[in-house]
N, C-alpha and C positions, 0 to 999 in steps of 0.2 A: 849490452848491459847485462849484468849478472842477474840471476834469478832472485826475485824478491819474495821473502816469506813473511808470515804474519808476526807482529810483535804487539805489545800493549798499546803502542802509539800509532800503529798503522792499520788502516782498514782498507782492504782491497775490495772494491765494489765492481762487479761485472754486470755490464748492461748488454744483454743479448737481444739485439734488435731483430727478432724473428717475425713479429707482426703476424701471429698465427691466423687471426681472422681477417687480415688485410693482405699484405703482399705475400703472406705465407702460402697462398694458393699458387701452385706452379704456373697456372695459367691466369692468375691474378684477378683478384676482386678488390675494389677500393671501398672501405668503411668509414716521356711521352710521344711524340709523333702524331701529327694530324692525319685524319683519314678522309678520303674523298668518297662521296656518294653520288651516283648518277641520278640526277633529279630530272633529267629531260623527259623521262617517261613515267613520272609519278602518276599512279593510276587514279583516274577519276572514278574507276569502278570500286574504289576502296570504301565507298559508302557516302552517306549524306555529307554535304559540304557545310563548313562553318559559315558560308556566305548565303545560305538560304535554301539549300537543297533539302530533300526529305531527311528527317532525323530517324534514327533507328537504334535499337539496342538488342544485343544478343545476351539474354539473361543466362548466366552460367555461374559456376563457382568462381571462375575468373572472368568477370564481366567485361565486355568490350562494346563500344557504341560509336555513333557518329561524332561523339565528343573527342574521340581519340584519333590523332594523326595515324595514318596507315599507308602501307605500300602493298598492293595486291588486292584482289577482289574479296569481298566479304564472304563469298561462297567457296573460297579456297579450301581444299581438304585439310590443310595443316596451317595452324596459326601460331606464330612466335610472338608472344607478348614480352617485350623487353622493358625492364625497369633500369633506367640509366641516368647519368649525371654528366653534364657538359664539361665539368672541370676534372672529371676522373680520367687519368691517363689510360686505364685499362678499358674504359668505355670507348675511348678513341681508337684503341688497338683492335677492337672487335668490329669496327665499322667496315673495313675492307672485306671481312669475312661475310658480313650480311649482304654486301654488294655481290660477292661471288655466288652466294646462295640464291639470290634473286635472279642472277643471270642463268644459273644452272637449272633451277626449278620453275622459273617463270610464274604462271598463274596457279601453280600447285601449292604455293605457300603465300602467306600473308604475314607481314611484319607490323605489329601494332605497338606504338610508342606510349610508354608511361613514364612520367617524371619521378625520379627519386633523388632530388638534390641532397647530398649529405651535409650534415651540420658543419663539419670542419672545412668544407669548401665554400669560402665566402662568396664566390662569384656564381655558384651553381644555381641558387634560387633566382637571382636576377636574370641569369641567362635563360633559365627554363621559362620564366614569365615572359621575357621578350619573344622567345620562339612561339609561345602560345598566343601572344598578341598577333603575330603573323597569321596563325591559324584562324583566329577569330575574325580578323579583318579581311584576309584574302584567301583563306582556304588551304587545302592540302598541299598543293604545289608550292605555295609561298612558304609554308612551314618547312618543307624539306630543303628548300634553298637556304633558309636561315639555319636550319639544322647543320647543313654542310659547312656553312660559314663558321659556325661555333666550333666545330671540331677541327677545321683547317687552321683556325686562329685561337687555339685553346689557351695560349699564353697571353693573348690580347683581349680577354673578355673584360669589357668595360661598358659603362653606360653610354659613353660617347660612340663606341663602335656599334652598340645595339641600335642606336638612333640611325647611324649611317647604313647599317645592313638592312634595317627595316625600310628605309627610304628606297633602297635598291629594288624592293619588291612592291613598292607603291604604298607604303604605310608612313604617313607623315608624323611629325612629333606630336601634334595635337591628338591624333588618333591613338598613338602609343600611350600617351598620358591618360586618355579617357578609358582605354581598354585594359590598362595594367591591373586595376583592382580585380576585374573579372578573371583575368588570366591567372593572377596569384591564387584566387579561390580555386580555380581548376587544378593548379599544380598541387595545392594543399590537399585537394580531394584525392589526387593520385598518391600522395604521401600516405594519407589515411588508409587507402586500399592496400598499399604495400605492408603496412603494419598489420592489417587484418589477415593478410595472407602469410605473414611471417617472413617477409622478404627483408633481408639485411645485407647491405653491401651492394656494390655495383661493379660491372653489369650483372644483372640477374635475369634469367629467362624462364618463362613458363611456356613450354611448347605443348599446346593443347593441355595445359595444366601440369605437365611433367617438368620438374625443375632441371635446369642446367645452369651452373654457376660459373661465372668468370669468362675471361677472354679465351675461350677454348679454341683449339685448332679446328679447322673446318670439318675434318673427318668425324669429330665428335658430334657436330650438328647433323651431318649427313646420316650417321647411323640412327639417330633418333628420328629424323624426318622420314627416312626410308621405311622404318618400322611403322610410323604413323600413317604413311600413305597406304600401306597394306591394310591397316586397321580401318581407315576411312573407306576403302573399297569394300571391305567386308560389311561395314555398317550400311553403306549405300545398297549393297546387294540384298540386305535384309529389309530394305524399304525405307531407310531413314532419309527424309527429304533434305535438300541442300540447306534450307532455312534452319533446320534443327541439327545439322551435322556438327557444328562447333560445340554446342552444349553436350551432345552425345560423346564427342571425343574427350571433352574435359571430364565428363563423368567416368570415362574409362581410365584416365591417367592421373587425375588430380588426387592428391592425398593431403588432408588438412594438416598444416604445420602446427606444432605445439604452440599454444598462446604464449605471448611474452609475459614474463613475470612482472608483477607490479614492483615498483621500487621498494615499497614497504615490506615485500616478501623476501627481498634479497638481503642476506646477511653479509656483512663485511667479513672477508676471510681474515683469519688471524695474521698479524704482522709477521713476516718472515724475517727473523733476526739472524739468520745464518750468515756466517762470514766465511768466504771461500778462499782457499789458497789457489792463486792463479799463476801459472808458470809464464812469466813475462818473456823469458828467453831473449832472443835478439830482435824482438818486435820494434818497429818505429815508435819513438817516445817523444812526448813534449813534457818538459818539467823535470825537476831534480829527482834523482833516484831515492832521496831520503824524504820525499814529500810525505806528509802525514796521511793524505788520502790519495789513492790511486784509482782512477777510473779506467777500466778495461773495456774497450769498445769492439764488439764484433759487428762488422759492417760489410756492405756490398756496394761497389761503385756504380752499379746500374739501378739500384733500388731508389725510387723517388722519396721514400720515407727516410732513408739514410741521409739523403741530401738535405732534408728539412732540419735534421738535428745539428748540422754543421754550424749554423749561426749561433746556436745555443752554446756550443763549446767555445 
């Protein structure tokens, strides 16, 4: 097709689907592929059980407690707090990395789960609530089994499947219905915490308070963890007891994020009325060359957001 230029009757509109705050991260944050997690050795040492064990809380700038599902002992020198979403493809992608880290570092690290179901993922909040029901009803091991099911079956998240998967860990429909309001409250509390901490998008990590964003390669995690292990050893050498180590580590690494702006404070940017000349060249085209409006789409066959726009076209 010949190059189309602008005239009074033709507007060429370019949609650049870059998703800077979403898929624009090279290692991806969501604003797929299932992952498997070894749950056979989910640690009872991770703290108080939701089924009646002693409750505890580690007060820190990034608080964790027995209300949070966790893998690894609460006295681990390094703690990875993950804010995640069961429908997020990038969250699924990071699960094998977490499994590898657990295998390599053992009890030197602890992974603490925090829910951050994103608004545009319609199944994320129900999935998070169902997983939390498992935690409330049957404890840590049951939670991680449901957690694994959610990510292995990310395209089949549904109420019917939640009931089925919960039954597999010993939670019947009546218990599910009874505990769901409490579970939803806990998920919303996690959401509120994410806002307080300035967390946006998933997956998002606070490693002893130090942020690491997106489904990063394992070497990125290891670099941070190795540095933190040295710091933990230094703090313990100065007399910091195990019970206070997490708070001391967070004090060393956490930096307060800028508070989110209120909607009233945000001004709408002026409308961009620029009209661009786009060289169509020999690009694949649908529609007549003399159409009054031309939509130029820059896209990526592996991008999940690009896939979502196809039905609209």
